[in-house]
BAMI-436782 format. One record per atom (N, C-alpha, C): residue in one letter; x, y, z. Coordinates in pm, whole numbers, plus 50000, padded with zeros to 5 digits. Example, Ala and Ser with C-alpha at 12.3 -4.5 7.8 and 13.67 -1.06 7.14 Angstrom:
BEGIN
A513194943150780
A512304955050780
A513204967050780
S512854977550708
S513674989450714
S512905000350787
***
This chain:
BEGIN
M500854987950000
M500005000050000
M500885012550000
R500635021749909
R501405034149902
R500895044050005
L501825049550083
L501435059250186
L501195072850123
R500255079850180
R499955093350132
R501085102650169
S501565110850072
S502665120150096
S502235130950195
P503135134750288
P502765145550382
P502505158650311
W503145160550194
W502905172950120
W501465173750070
T500885162150042
T499485162150000
T498585167550110
V498845163350233
V498065168250346
V498275183250365
V499525187750351
V499825202050367
V499085210350262
V499115205550138
V498435212950031
V496935213450054
V496365202250097
V494915201950122
V494535211550234
V495325211650343
V495035220650455
V495175235250412
A496235238450337
A496435252250292
A495305256750200
A494895247850110
A493795251350020
A492505253650097
A492265245450199
A491055247350280
A491085260650354
I492255264450408
I492365277150481
I492105288850388
V492725288650269
V492525299650174
V491065300150130
A490465288650104
A489065288450061
A488145294050170
I488415290550296
I487595295750405
I487755310850418
N488995315750413
N489235330250423
N488565337650308
L488685332050188
L488075338650073
L486555338650086
G485985327550133
G484545327150153
G484075336950257
L484835338250367
L484475347950470
L484575362150418
R485585364750333
R485715378250276
R484525381650187
V484135372050102
V482985374450014
V481705375950096
L481545367650199
L480355368650285
L480315381950357
D481475386650401
D481515399450471
D481115410950379
R481605410250255
R481245420950161
R479765420550125
A479215408450120
A477815407150080
A476855410950191
T477265409250316
T476345411450428
T476725423350515
R477775430350478
R478235441350563
R477215452650566
S476965458150683
S476045469350697
S476755482350658
P476005492450610
P476625505250576
P477345511150697
G478525516550673
G479295522450782
G480515529350728
G481375533750820
G482615540350782
G482655554650828
P483865560750829
P484015574650874
P483275584350783
E482875595350840
E482155605650765
E483015611050652
S482415611750533
S483015617450411
S484205609450360
S484405597150407
S485475588750354
S484995581750228
S485905580350131
S485545573350008
S485375558450030
F485775553450147
F485545539450182
F484175537350246
A483565548050297
A482365546950380
A481115545350295
T480285535650333
T479005533350265
T477825538650345
A478095544850459
A477025550850539
A476465563050465
P475295568050505
P474725579750437
P475675591650432
E476505593550536
E477435604850538
E478765601450472
G478905589450414
G480145585650348
G480195590650205
A481305587650136
A481495592349998
A481865580849905
A481515568649940
A481835557249854
A481115558449719
A479895563549720
A479145565049595
A479815575249503
Y480385585749561
Y481075595849480
Y482305589749414
A483065581749489
A484235575149430
A483815565749318
E482735558349338
E482255549349234
E481765557049112
L481115568449134
L480665576949024
L481845581448939
L482905586049003
L484085590448930
L484685579048849
R484755567248909
R485335555848840
R484525552148717
R483205552548728
R482355548848615
R482415559048503
F482765571448535
F482855581848433
F484315584948401
D485125574448400
D486485574848346
D487415584348418
R487245585548548
R488245592448631
R488885581748721
P490115577848694
P490755567848780
P490755572248926
V490345563449015
V490225566849158
V491335559849236
L492035567749318
L493085562549406
L492765566649549
R493115558149643
R492965561449785
R494355563149846
L494625575149894
L495925578249954
L495875574650102
R496625564350139
R496605559650278
R497895563250351
E498565573450302
E499705579150371
E499565594350369
A500235600950461
A500125615450473
A500615622150345
P499985633250304
P500435640150182
P501915643650185
R502455646650303
R503885650250311
R504785638450277
D504265626150290
D505055614250261
D504775608450123
A503855614450051
A503445609249921
A503995618049809
E504095612149691
E504465619649572
E503185623249498
L502695635249521
L501445639749461
L501685643849316
D500955637649226
D501095640449084
D500315653049048
P500965663548994
P500235675848957
P499185673548850
E499235662148782
E498225659248679
E496965653048739
S496905651948870
S495755645748936
S494985656049017
T493845651449070
T493005659749158
T493045653649298
L493415661749396
L493455657249535
L492135661249601
V491465651649665
V490165654049727
V490305653049878
L489925663949946
L489895664350092
L488465667350134
L487775657550190
L486395659250234
L486365658750386
D485975669950447
D485945670950594
D487275666450655
A488355671050595
A489695667350642
A490165677650744
R490105674150868
R490585683050972
R491005674651093
P492105678851156
P492955690251116
P493965686051010
V494545696050943
V495585693650843
V496895698950899
P497865690350930
P499135694950985
P499865704250889
A500755712450946
A501485722250865
A502325715350757
E502915703650789
E503745696750689
E502895692150571
D501685687250599
D500805683250491
D500325695250411
A500065706450479
A499635718550409
A500705723250313
R501975722750353
R503055726950264
R503155717450144
A502975704450167
A503015695050055
A501875697649957
I500695700950009
I499555704049922
I499805717049847
E500425726849912
E500735739449844
E501705737149729
D502735729149751
D503675726049642
D502965718749529
F502055710049564
F501265702749464
F500445712449378
L499825722249442
L499005731949369
L499855740949281
R500935745849334
R501765755249257
R502415748349138
A502505735049143
A503045727649029
A501985724548925
G500725728448952
G499655726348855
G498595716448898
G498625712049023
G497625702549070
G496265708949093
R495275700349117
R493905704949141
R493455699549277
L492885708249359
L492435704449492
L490935706649504
L490225696249548
L488805697549581
L488695696049731
H488395707149797
H488285707249943
H486835709849979
A486285701450067
A484905703150110
A484845702450261
G484175712150319
G484025712350463
G484455725550523
E484355726150653
E484685738450726
E486165741750714
D486475754650698
D487855759250692
D488435759150833
A489525751450851
A490175750850981
A491315760850994
G491485769550896
G492515779850901
G493725777050815
W493965764650781
W495175761650704
W495075766250559
L493825768050510
L493675772450371
L494235786450349
R494125794950447
R494655808550430
R496175808650427
G496785797850474
G498215796750457
G498605794350313
L497665789150235
L497895787250092
L497565799750013
D496505806750055
D496035818549982
D495385827950082
D495975839850098
D495425849550192
D494035854250152
A493705852750024
A492425857849974
A491285847849993
V491545836450054
V490455826950079
V489445833550172
P488165833950134
P487165840850217
P486905833350347
S486245840050436
S485925833950565
S484715824750551
W484715814450634
W483625804650636
W482665808550747
Q481365808650716
Q480375812650816
Q479365801350835
P478985798450958
P478035787550987
P476595791350958
T476325793850832
T474985797750789
T474255785650732
P472975783550767
P472235772350710
P472245772750557
V472395761250497
V472475760450352
V471425750650302
G470875753350186
G469885744650124
G470255742249979
R469505747949888
R469765746349746
R470545758449695
A471625755549622
A472445766049563
A472345765049411
T472435776349345
T472315776749200
T473585782249137
V473715780049008
V474885784748933
V474635799048888
P475485808548927
P475305822448885
P475625824048737
P475115834448673
P475355836248529
P476835837548494
A477635842848584
A479055845048552
A479895832448562
A479375821948621
A480165809648638
A480365802748504
E481545797048486
E481885790248362
E482395776148391
G482255767648289
G482825754148297
G482025744248377
L480755747148406
L479945737948486
L478995729548401
G479075730848270
G478255722648183
G476775724548207
R476065713648232
R474615714048251
R474205715148397
V475155717848484
V474815719448625
V474005732248643
R472865731048709
R472025742748733
R471855745248882
S471695734948960
S471505736849104
S472045724649178
V472435726949303
V472985716549389
V472295717449524
E471955705749579
E471285705449709
E472275701549818
A472215708849930
A473095706250044
A472285706950172
V472845701550280
V472205702150411
V473245706650512
G472765710750627
G473665715150733
G473935730050726
V475095733750774
V475485747850776
V476835749350710
G477095761450659
G478385764450601
G478275771250466
L478715783850459
L478775791350335
L480025800050336
W480515803150216
W481645812250204
W481125826450190
R481745835550260
R481315849550256
R482125856650147
T481665855450024
T482345861749911
T481435861849790
T481805870249693
T481105870649564
T482085868449449
D483345865349480
D484365863149378
D484545848249351
G484605844749224
G484855830849184
G483775821249227
V482545825849237
V481455817449287
V481025807549178
L480995794849213
L480465784449125
L479025780949159
L478705780849288
L477355778149336
L477045788049446
G475955795249431
G475645805649527
G474235804849582
T474055811249697
T472745812849761
T472615827649799
P471425831849837
P471285845949880
P472145849350001
N472555839450079
N473305842250201
N474805839950188
G475265835150074
G476685832650056
G476915822249949
A478175818249933
A478565808849827
A478745794849884
L478185785049814
L478385771049851
L479685765749793
A480045769949673
A481265765349608
A481935777049538
I483265778049555
I484045788349487
I485285781849428
E485895788949335
E487125784149270
E488205794649283
R489405790249324
R490505799449346
R491745793949276
P492495802449200
P493775798049144
P494885799649247
I495755789849254
I496945790649340
I498115785549257
G499045794449228
G500145790849141
G499615786749005
Q500035775048958
Q499525769948831
Q498325760648851
G497945758748976
G496845749749006
G495555756949040
V494535748949075
V493205754149103
V492675747249229
V491985755249312
V491325750149431
V489825752149416
V489055741449431
V487595742249436
V487205740149582
L486555750349640
L486205749949782
L484705748449798
L484295737549860
L482895735249897
L482755738150046
S481785746250082
S481635749850223
S481125738150308
T480565727750245
T480115715650314
T480265703850220
A480585692450275
A480775680550192
A479465673350163
S478365677950217
S477095670750205
S476645668350060
P476875677549964
P476425674649827
P477095662449765
L478285658949813
L479015647649756
L478875634949839
Q478125635449946
Q477945623750030
Q476875614449972
N476885602150018
N475985591949963
N474525596049971
R474145602850077
R472735606150099
R472195616450001
L473055624949943
L472575635849857
L473125635349716
L473985625849685
L474645626049555
L473655624949440
A472535618249461
A471545616449354
A470555628049346
R470645637749436
R469715649049437
R470155659749337
A469175666849281
A469435678349193
A470545674849093
D471535684149079
D472675681848989
D473945678949068
N473795673049186
N474965670549270
N475995661649202
A475535650849139
A476475641649075
A477215648348960
A476485656148879
A477135663148768
A478165673148819
F477835680248927
F478805689648983
F480025682249038
G479815670649099
G480945662849149
G481905658849039
L481375655448921
L482235651948809
L483015664048759
V482345675548749
V483015687748702
V484085691948802
A483765691448930
A484725695949032
A485975687249035
A485855674548995
A487005665548998
A487945667548881
G487515674848779
G488375677148665
G487925669348542
P488635670848432
P488215664648306
P488335649448308
V487735643348207
V487785628848192
V489225624248178
G489555613448246
G490905607948240
G491835613048347
R491445623648418
R492315628948523
R492165620448649
P493255615148703
P493155607148825
P492645615348943
V491855608949027
V491315615449147
V491845607749268
V492485615149360
V493125609149476
V492385613649602
F491785604249674
F491105607249800
F492115605849914
A492305616649989
A493205616350104
A492485609750221
E492815597250250
E492095589550352
E492785589350488
T494005594650496
T494655594950627
T493905603950724
F493195613950673
F492445623050760
F491175616450815
H490855604550764
H489695597150814
H490125584950895
G491395584250927
G491875573451013
G492465561550942
Y492585562150810
Y493145550850736
Y494645552650717
G495385542150745
G496825542250724
G497225531850623
A498515530450603
A499015520550509
A498645506550557
A498165498350467
A497765484650501
A499005476250533
T498865467450632
T499955458650672
T499435444450686
G500355435050690
G499975421150710
G499115415950595
L498155407450629
L497275401650527
L496405412250460
G496105423250533
G495295433750474
G495965440750359
A497305439750349
A498025446250239
A497985438050111
I497505425850117
I497445417449998
I496225421549915
P496405425449789
P495255429349705
P494275417949689
S493015421549671
S491985411249656
S492225402549533
E492815408649426
E493105400749306
E494095389549337
W495035392549428
W495995382149466
W495305370749542
W494315374249626
W493595363849699
W492915354349602
W492315359949496
W491665351349397
W492695342549326
A493885348249298
A494935340349235
A495395329049328
F495555332249458
F495925321849555
F494875310849559
A493605314949557
A492535304949563
A492575295849441
G492835301749322
G492925293449202
G494075283649207
L495245288449255
L496405279549266
L496155268249366
C495565271849480
C495275261649581
C494245251549531
L493265256349456
L492275247149400
L492915237649300
A493835243149217
A494545234449123
A495405224149196
A496085228749303
A496915219449381
A496055208749448
L494895212849499
L493995203249563
L493485192849463
T493135197549344
T492675188249240
T493775178349203
F495005183549190
F496135174849157
F496375164549267
A496305169249393
A496545160049505
A495485149149511
L494225152849489
L493165142949492
L493265133249375
A493735138349262
A493865129649145
A494995119649160
R496085123849224
R497245115149239
R497195106449364
G496535111249469
G496505103949595
G495415093349596
R495525084049688
R494515073649704
R493335078949783
R492195072949758
R490995076749831
R491115072049977
L490375078950063
L490335074850202
L489605061450213
G490075052750301
G489425039850319
G490455028850334
P490045016250328
P490955004950345
P491935004050228
P493024996650245
P494004995150136
P493354989050013
E493784993749898
E493244988649774
E493964975749736
L493244966449673
L493834953949627
L494724956449506
P495744948249487
P496634950249370
P495894949349238
G494904940749232
G494154939349109
G492664939149136
R491894941349032
R490444941749045
R489874927549036
E488984924349128
E488344911249127
E487294910949017
L487474901648923
L486554900448811
L485474890248842
P484294892148788
P483224882148809
P483574869248735
P483014858148775
P483324845348707
P482884845648562
A483604838248479
A483274837648337
A481884831948317
R481254835548207
R479894830848181
R479854815648164
V480894810148105
V480914795648085
V480924788548219
E481764793748312
E481814787648444
E480474788948515
F479834800448493
F478524802348555
F477514792248500
A477564790248368
A476624780848307
A476884766548355
E478174762948365
E478484749548414
E478034747548558
A478274757948640
A477844756848780
A476334755748789
L475644763148703
L474184762348703
L473724748448660
A474404742848561
A474024729548515
A474224719148624
V475334720648699
V475584711348809
V474474712148913
Q474104724448947
Q473054726149047
Q471734720648998
L471464722648870
L470224717248815
L470234702048814
A471424696548788
A471524681948786
A471294676048923
K471644683249027
K471464678449163
K470054680549216
S469294688849147
S467984692749201
S466994681249188
R466064680949280
R464974671249283
R463694678749314
P462584676549239
P462504667649124
P463224673449003
R463724664348917
R464504668748803
R463654675948701
S462394673048694
S461524679648596
S461494694748616
E461544699248740
E461544713648767
E462824720148715
G463954713148732
G465214718248679
G465194719248529
V464594709248462
V464504709448316
V463674721348270
R462544723648336
R461694734848296
R462434748248317
T463184749348427
T463924761748451
T464994763948344
A465734753348311
A466764754448208
A466154757848073
R464984751648043
R464334754347914
R463884769047907
R463404774648019
R463004788848017
R464214797847991
L465354794448053
L466564802448032
L467014802047887
V467064789847831
V467514788347693
V466534795147598
R465254793347623
R464234799347535
R464324814747540
A464564820247661
A464684834847673
A465914839947600
R467034832347612
R468254836647543
R468094835847392
L467474824947343
L467214823947200
L466264834947154
G465264837947235
G464324848347197
G464994861947181
R465954865047269
R466664877847256
R467474878247127
G468114866847096
G468924866446975
G468084866846849
L466914860346852
L466044859946734
L465014871046733
R465084879746835
R464134890846846
R462694885946854
L462494875946939
L461174870446964
L460904870847114
A459654871447149
A459284870647289
A459504856447338
A459784854847467
A460054841547522
A458844832347510
D457654838147507
D456434829947498
D455924828647356
A456784831747255
A456364830147116
A456144815247086
S455434812546980
S455114798646947
S456354791246898
D456284777846906
D457414769746861
D457664771846713
D456584772946634
D456754774946490
D457464788246462
A457154798346542
A457824811246522
A459314809946549
F459684802246652
F461104800146682
F461784792846568
R461114782146515
R461734774346408
R461894782846282
A460854790746251
A460934799046130
A462034809646143
A462134815846259
A463154826146278
A464544820046274
A464704807946333
A466014801346332
A466404797346191
A465424792646111
A465714788845975
A466114801045892
S465424811945911
S465754824145835
S467134829545871
R467594826745991
R468914831646033
R470004821346009
G469604809445960
G470574798945935
G471124792846062
L470324792546166
L470764787646296
L470664772446300
D471634766146365
D471664751546379
D470394747046453
P469604738146392
P468394733346461
P468704726746594
G469954721646609
G470304715446735
G470304725146851
L470364738046823
L470294748046928
L468854751646964
V467944749346873
V466564753746891
V465674742646945
E465834730546893
E464904719846927
E464884716347076
P466034716047147
P465944713047291
P465094723047368
A465074735747322
A464274745747391
A462794744447360
L462474737247250
L461064735947211
L460484722447252
A461354713247295
A460874700047335
A460074700847464
S459424689747496
S458594689547617
S459044679247719
G460134671847689
G460594661647780
G461204667447905
S461304659148010
S461854663748137
S462854653848193
G463444645948104
G464404636148151
G465804641748160
E466724632748201
E468114637148218
E468734640948085
S468354633747978
S468904636947846
S468464650947802
D467204654347833
D466744667947800
D467544678447875
L467814675848003
L468574685448083
L469984687348029
L470624676047989
L471974677047934
L471964684547802
A470934681947720
A470844688947592
A470694704047613
L469854707647708
L469674721947736
L470964728147790
G471674720747874
G472944725847925
G473954728047815
N474004718547719
N474924720147607
N474544732247521
V473224734047500
V472794745647422
V473204758747491
L472944759447620
L473304771547694
L474814773947690
R475564763147699
R477014764447694
R477464769447558
R476884764147451
R477244768647316
R476864783247294
L475694786847345
L475274800847328
L476234810347400
E476674806447518
E477564815247593
E478954815647532
R479454803947489
R480844803147445
R481024807647301
E480154803247213
E480344805847070
E479534817747022
E478614822747106
E477744833947067
E477104831046932
A476384819746933
A475774815246809
A474714824746760
V474044831646855
V473004841046815
V473594854946817
A473524862546711
A474114875946705
A473354885246794
***
């Protein structure tokens, strides 16, 4: 008996672990309740921004999540940096964002001004906690396409009339400011881009315009929402998990195909059933020993008649003349047919029937 290789057991256990982890991951994604930090692109709660990130992705804006501080990242000036309710912003990060803007980057900032914005531009207007509702596009605004109005909730407006993209009678909801070679779009509240309001009015269209043209990458700064660089198993991309699962499944299939099944040791060879001739001879012996012999003769005659009937395509209870006619048309030896049609019950009849059955089994006289 060949012993199962220990590597087979290791591969099976590893494949089972990966399959369980992958199943739990899929189950978690399918049953997870909405949640996450406010205004985070990872958050599916009403106050999250996961829908906004998905909107950008579907409209050909590559979406990236920055899980390290801006001061530690290489910000591409060809991209748009999104800060939604990002507070506080350390001075080192503010300087990195300023360098990004002056090199031609685009910043979309939404939420209350914590003071660091004026370090980038002294002309940034003051933020006032004024209730906000629906804001409209003023006639002087340009580059907003078909955006006509945006719905917001909460409080927060900019106290200015310069560079207004969306305005209300009490102040501006969105303004645009140039800094160096870059542009800053300032939203006084992030609510228009949150999951709960993105489908209202022209909020989604404004979100696309504010992020920049088609093809421009959009980077969500997630460190301000508590997300850091992934470590351990969490750093492995989901695509890699699927690749691991496929490899483990292939290894498991290979192991099962090459290894022996669980159970008792297998015999070196397969036990074959007894040959038909031996079966017929054994049956004849038993019939010869049976008493009364007439019953054995009748049993043997039924067997022979049924076998002949299958070969001649006749029912077992067909008439004797039908058997003779069919045998003659097929050129069959009458010596094979007559014992099955006789009515005797002696020992000679039994031997004749046994010989017929033996010939049928051995020579396959009937096709």
